[in-house]
C-alpha positions as a Markdown table, in Angstrom:
| # | Residue | x | y | z |
|---|---|---|---|---|
| 1 | Met | -1.6 | -5.7 | 10.4 |
| 2 | Asn | 1.2 | -8.0 | 11.3 |
| 3 | Ala | 1.4 | -9.2 | 7.7 |
| 4 | Leu | 2.5 | -5.8 | 6.7 |
| 5 | Thr | 6.0 | -4.4 | 6.3 |
| 6 | Asp | 6.9 | -1.6 | 8.7 |
| 7 | Leu | 6.8 | 0.9 | 5.8 |
| 8 | Gln | 3.3 | -0.3 | 4.7 |
| 9 | Arg | 2.0 | -0.3 | 8.2 |
| 10 | Gln | 3.3 | 3.3 | 8.9 |
| 11 | Ala | 1.7 | 4.7 | 5.8 |
| 12 | Ile | -1.6 | 2.9 | 6.2 |
| 13 | Val | -1.9 | 4.0 | 9.9 |
| 14 | Leu | -1.3 | 7.5 | 9.1 |
| 15 | Ala | -3.7 | 7.5 | 6.1 |
| 16 | Phe | -6.6 | 5.4 | 7.4 |
| 17 | Tyr | -6.3 | 5.6 | 11.3 |
| 18 | Glu | -5.0 | 9.2 | 11.8 |
| 19 | Gly | -6.9 | 10.7 | 8.8 |
| 20 | Tyr | -3.9 | 12.2 | 7.0 |
| 21 | Thr | -4.3 | 12.7 | 3.1 |
| 22 | Tyr | -1.8 | 10.9 | 0.9 |
| 23 | Pro | 0.2 | 14.1 | 0.2 |
| 24 | Glu | 0.3 | 14.7 | 4.0 |
| 25 | Val | 1.6 | 11.2 | 4.5 |
| 26 | Ala | 4.3 | 11.8 | 1.9 |
| 27 | Asp | 5.4 | 15.0 | 3.7 |
| 28 | Leu | 5.4 | 13.3 | 7.1 |
| 29 | Leu | 7.4 | 10.5 | 5.9 |
| 30 | Ser | 9.6 | 12.6 | 3.6 |
| 31 | Val | 9.0 | 10.5 | 0.5 |
| 32 | Lys | 7.4 | 11.2 | -2.8 |
| 33 | Leu | 3.7 | 10.8 | -3.3 |
| 34 | Pro | 3.9 | 7.9 | -5.7 |
| 35 | Thr | 6.0 | 6.0 | -3.1 |
| 36 | Val | 3.2 | 6.5 | -0.4 |
| 37 | Lys | 0.4 | 5.4 | -3.0 |
| 38 | Ala | 2.4 | 2.3 | -3.7 |
| 39 | Arg | 3.1 | 1.4 | -0.1 |
| 40 | Ile | -0.5 | 1.8 | 0.7 |
| 41 | Arg | -1.8 | 0.0 | -2.4 |
| 42 | Asp | 0.6 | -3.0 | -1.7 |
| 43 | Gly | -0.2 | -3.0 | 2.0 |
| 44 | Leu | -3.9 | -3.2 | 1.3 |
| 45 | Leu | -3.4 | -6.0 | -1.2 |
| 46 | Arg | -1.3 | -7.9 | 1.4 |
| 47 | Leu | -4.0 | -7.4 | 4.1 |
| 48 | Arg | -6.6 | -8.6 | 1.7 |
| 49 | Asp | -4.6 | -11.7 | 0.9 |
| 50 | Ser | -3.8 | -12.4 | 4.5 |
| 51 | Leu | -7.6 | -12.1 | 5.4 |
| 52 | Thr | -8.5 | -14.4 | 2.4 |
| 53 | Thr | -6.1 | -17.1 | 3.5 |
| 54 | Ala | -7.4 | -16.8 | 7.0 |
| 55 | Gly | -10.9 | -17.4 | 5.8 |
| 56 | Ile | -12.1 | -14.0 | 7.1 |
| 57 | Ala | -12.8 | -12.3 | 3.8 |
């Protein structure tokens, strides 16, 4: 999770750890739904890349 930006981490934590839907995350963060989707997608890609380079995935 340290590889993520604060914005990406916040969106991912709300969606995956706290169980909010993407529209709920958008409301909580006061941003548009496409912005939340992009932050989560980019964050998950960054996590995948960091795990791959660490030899975990």
